[in-house]
N, C-alpha and C positions, 0 to 999 in steps of 0.2 A: 299501256293499253288497259282497258277495263276487262273484267271477267273473273268469275269465281275461281277459275283454275290458275289465276295469276298470283304471284307473291303479293303480300299485303303492301309492301313498299312500292311495287310497280303500280298498284291501283291508286295509291296516294298520289304519286307523281302524275298519273293520268288525270286525276281531278284537278291538280294544280295547273296542268297544261291547259285544261279546258277553261279554267278561270282566266288564265292569261289571254287565251284566244278570244274570250268574250269581252276583253277590255281594249278599246281602241287606243287608249293611252299607253298600255303595256306593249301592244303590238308596235306602236311608233317608236318607243324607246329601245326595243330589242331588235328592230328590223335589221340593222347593220350586222348583228351577230348571228342572225338566223341562216347559217350556211347550209343547213339541211332542209330548209323549207318547212319547218314544223309549224310556223305561224300561219302559213298560207293554206295548209290542209283544212278540210272541213272540220269544224269542231265536233268532238265526239258526243257532245250533249246537244247538238243541233241548236235550236233557237232558245234553249233554256237560259234564263238569267241566273247564273250561279250565285250572284251576290244575294239573291233572294232565297236561296236554299236554306232551309232550317236544318238542325242537327240530324233529324230523322232522315230527311231526304239525302243529305250528304252521306250518311251511313249506308243508305240504300244503294247509292252509286258505288260504294265500296264493296257491295255484295253482302252487307250485314243487315240482318233483320232486327230492327230496333224493338220489335214487339216481343222479343224473347225467343224466337225460333232459332237464333244463332247467337253464340256467345262471343262477344268481342274480346273477352279475356282469354279465349282458347286460341292462342296463336300457334300456327303449325310449325313455325321455325324457332320457337322458344321452348326450352326445357321446362316442363311443368314443375311447380314447387315441390310436389311430392317426390319426384325423381331426384331433385336437388337434395332434399332432406335425407333420402335414402343414401345418397353418395356421401353426405356429410356424416351420417351415422357410422358408415364403414370407416371413414377417415378418423373418426373420434374413438374408435375401439382401441383398446390397449392390449399389450401382450399379457396373456394369463400366465403368471409366474408359477401357479400351482397346477398347470394343465396336466401333468403326469398323473395327478390324482383323479382327473376326470376322463382321461384318455380311454381307460378300459370300459367306461360306461358307453362312450360313443361306438367303440368297436363291437360291444355286445348288441347295441341297438341296430347297428348295420347288419350283423349276421341274422338277427331276429327278423329284420325286414326282408332279407333275402329268403329266409325260411318260412315266410308268411305267418310267423308267430305274432308279429306286429303288423299293423296296416296304417295307411295314411288317410286322413279325412279332410275334406275342404273346411277351412276355418270360417265360421259364421261370425257375423258382426257382434253378436251378444254372447259369444262363447267365452267360457272362463279360462283363466291362465293361473296355474298353481305351481307351487314349489315341487320339484322333482319330475315335472313333465317335459316332454321333448316336442319340438316343433321343427318345421322346415320353413326357413325364411330367406329369401334372396338366394336360393340354391344351397344354403348351408343348414346343417342340423344345429339347432339351438337348444340348450339345456337350461332350465330355470333352476339355478343353484341356490338362490336365496330370495326371499320376499320380505321386505321390511315392514314396519308397522304402517297400518293404513292411516290416511289423513284426508282431510277435506280441503281441496284447493279452492281458489276464488270462484270456479265454475260450479261448485256445489256437488260435484260428482266424486264419490269415494275413489281414492287412488293409493298407490304404494310404489316405492322405489324398489327395483329388482336388480339382482346380479345375474346376467345372462352369459353363459359360456358357449362359444361357437366351436365347431369341430375343426376349424383351422388354427386353433390355439390362441384365439383372441377372446376378450370379454368386454362387456359394456354395461354400465349402470344406466338403466332406462326406466321411465315410468311405465307402470303396467298398462295404462290406457294407450300410451304411445305405441307400445309393443303390439297390443291388440289391433290398433288401427293399421299398423304396418302389415300385419298378417292378413287382415281383411282386404287391404288394397292390393296385396301381391297376388296375382292370379294363380301363381304356383304355391302360394302359402298353404301349408298343411299342418294339421295336428297329427302326431304319431301316437297311435293308441297304445294303451298298456297291454302287456301280454295277458291273455285270458285262456288258460289251458282247459278250463271247463272240468266236468266230472271225469277225470282220467282213470282213477283207481277207486271207484266206489265199492266198498265192501258189500253194500246192500244193493244188488242189481235190481232195478225196477222192471216192470213188465214192458215199458216202452224203451228201455235201454238196449242198444245194439252193441254186441261184442265186436270190437273192431280189430283186435289182434293182441299180440303179446310182445313186450320188450324182453329180449333174452340176453343173458350175459354168459359167455362161454370162456373156458380155459383150455389152452392147447396142451396136447401131450407130445408135442414135437421134440425130437432130439437135435434139432438144428442148433449149432453152437452159439448163434446169436439170439436164440429164443429160449432154450432150456434154462439158462441161469435166471430168467426173469418170469418164469411161468406163474409164480404166486402173485405177481403184480400186473402181468399182461392179460388183458381181457378183450374179447370181441363183443361189441355192443351193436345190436341190431333190432329190427322190428319186423315181425312177420304176421300175415293174416291167417296162416295155416298152422299146422302142427309143428312145434319146434323140433320134435324128434324126427319127423319126416324131412325137415329142413337139413338135418345133419347126416342123412344117409349118404354114404360114399364121401364123407368129408376128407378122407385121406387122399382122394383123387382130385380134390377141388382146391386151387390156389387161394381161393377166398378164405379157406380154413387152414392156410399155411401147409397144405399137402400132408395133413396129419389128423389123427383122431382128436376129438375134443370132448370135454365134459360140460354139462350144464351146471352153472354156478347159481344162477338166480333167474326168475321170470316174474313179470309184472303184467297182469291182465289189463287190457285197455277197453274203455267204453266211450262211444261217441267222440272219436278223435280221428284226425287225419294221420294215418301211419307215416306217410312219406314226410310230412312236415315235422312230425315229432322226431323221426330218425335224423333228419337234417339238423334239428335243434341240438340233439344230444351230441352229434358229431362235431358241430361247430363249437359247442361249449368246451369240449375236450380237445380242441384242435392242437393246443400247445403240447399235448401228451401223445399225439398220434405216432404210432410205430412207423419208422422210416426204414423199410427193408425191401429188398428185391429178391424174389425166389423164382424158380423155374417151374412151369407146369409140366405135365407128363410128356409133352411134346418138345420140351426144351425152350419154350418161349418165356421171356422174362416177364414177370408180373409184379406189380406193386400193390399189395393188399392195403385197403384204406379204412377198414373197420376195426382195427386193433389199436388199443390205447393202453399206455402205462398208467393205470389208475387202480387204486385199491378198491376192493368190493364195497367197503363201508362208505367210501365217497360216492359211489354209484347209487347206493341206497339213499344217501343224503340228498343227492340231486333229484332222484325220483320224488322224494317227499316234498322238495321245494317246488318242483313242477306242479305237484298236486295242489299245494296251497298258494301257488302263484307268486312266490317270493324269490324265484331264481334270478330275477332281474337285478337283485341286490347283491349278487355274488359273482365271482369269477374263480376259475380253477388255477391254483398256483402249482405248476408241474414240478418245480424245484422242491417245494415243501410237501407235495402230495396232499393238499387239503384245499377246502373252499375258503376264500378270503372275501370278507365283506367290502363292498366298494361304496 
């Protein structure tokens, strides 16, 4: 049968049947085989002489506009070449033998995305791709580990070979322009922005600056047998929009403060910053050093405090400085060695 809602092959056979019906010679030869009466039905093309149909008319019978309104190469039941290429690329990726070197980078990017320190942006056709940047392609985070020397291919457009590492532990050597095209064609393709902390700790506060709060670092005075031996290393890290001193009133009655008095070790004033996002960033960065303890509140209910970390104060100072200059992305905290490690 004819009709734009029909399969392309159904419509091709409909045209062939019309041509057979229009030929008396064909009808005579096939009459004894026509058990379903196909030849005796009224021709779909009525009185048209199909032998005289030109290519445009034949395409029209197939529901295809030869003037350019419809694309004969866009077949509904055939996988587009772009999709095939994407599948081929995934198949051609190899296992990244040095993935342990890159794994901390992906973990850090993921928690920075959750903390809204990084964001994702739609990739534009003419957008740049540089070494050290992160992207989302085909549902995976991709890291540009290396960019080779630029060269001019036959098409005359500058290009370069890149080493791209994916968060599933694979890697792929791909041309920069091919990677850009893949990002642009992927509706979910995104650029992951660099963290931009902004003017967090400006010593010279301007008239237009708004004081957003304070990072505070506390030390416990608890006699708890699991806490007292580590008081010099154990710190509570938080962010408040009010007075730190007022925040500590009745600390010994609050399980958040380990049901004990505390002392202020350090404070850092904040300007023009989202307090919640920054606190999430700090807690995620020191996740590996988080204190794992359960204590009871004054009613006997079990509580798991989440803001205490086994981190030296000098490391906290260093992290604050790196948030200030935007370089924290290049580091992770090694809980075993109690220091920052460059990644």
